[in-house]
C-alpha positions in Angstrom: -14.9 21.8 -15.2 -13.9 21.7 -11.5 -16.5 23.0 -9.0 -15.4 24.6 -5.7 -16.6 22.6 -2.7 -16.1 24.6 0.5 -17.1 21.7 2.7 -14.7 19.2 1.2 -11.9 19.8 3.7 -14.2 19.0 6.6 -15.7 15.9 4.9 -12.2 14.6 4.0 -10.9 15.2 7.5 -13.8 13.3 9.0 -13.1 10.3 6.7 -9.4 10.3 7.2 -9.0 11.2 10.9 -8.8 7.5 12.0 -6.3 6.5 9.4 -2.6 6.0 10.1 -0.5 8.5 8.2 2.4 6.9 6.4 5.3 8.2 4.4 7.0 6.1 1.8 10.6 7.1 2.4 11.7 3.5 2.8 9.4 2.0 0.2 10.5 -0.1 -2.7 8.6 -2.2 -5.2 8.1 -5.9 -4.8 10.0 -6.5 -8.0 13.0 -4.6 -6.6 12.6 -6.5 -3.3 13.0 -9.9 -4.9 15.8 -11.9 -3.3 15.8 -9.7 -0.1 14.1 -10.1 3.2 13.2 -7.8 6.1 12.1 -8.4 9.6 8.9 -6.4 9.1 7.1 -5.7 5.9 4.1 -3.5 4.9 2.5 -4.5 1.6 0.2 -2.0 0.0 -2.0 -3.7 -2.6 -3.8 -1.1 -4.6 -5.2 -3.7 -7.0 -4.5 -1.6 -10.0 -2.9 -2.5 -13.3 -2.5 -6.2 -13.0 -4.2 -9.4 -14.2 -5.4 -11.8 -11.5 -2.5 -14.1 -12.2 0.1 -11.2 -12.1 -1.5 -9.9 -8.9 -1.2 -13.3 -7.1 2.5 -13.6 -8.2 3.2 -10.1 -7.1 1.5 -10.6 -3.7 3.4 -13.9 -3.2 6.7 -12.1 -3.8 5.8 -9.2 -1.6 4.5 -11.3 1.3 7.4 -13.7 1.4 9.9 -10.8 2.0 8.7 -10.7 5.6 10.7 -12.7 8.2 8.6 -11.9 11.3 5.9 -9.2 10.8 3.6 -8.5 7.9 0.9 -5.8 7.4 -1.2 -6.2 4.2 -3.1 -3.0 3.2 -5.7 -3.6 0.5 
């Protein structure tokens, strides 16, 4: 059952107004990025679906794609 919440839009806007909006038009997975490098890299770590060991390996691969600039969102 889904309840109608007329104040949700206002509440969500207040929570999100200071966030940076991003589109993922140039996004690829860390797996697909293996062997490539870019000057600037943004890594979004949602923390979902991985064991701790897999997560560390994935983060290492993602982070080491950056040549100059790195932004890690977690």
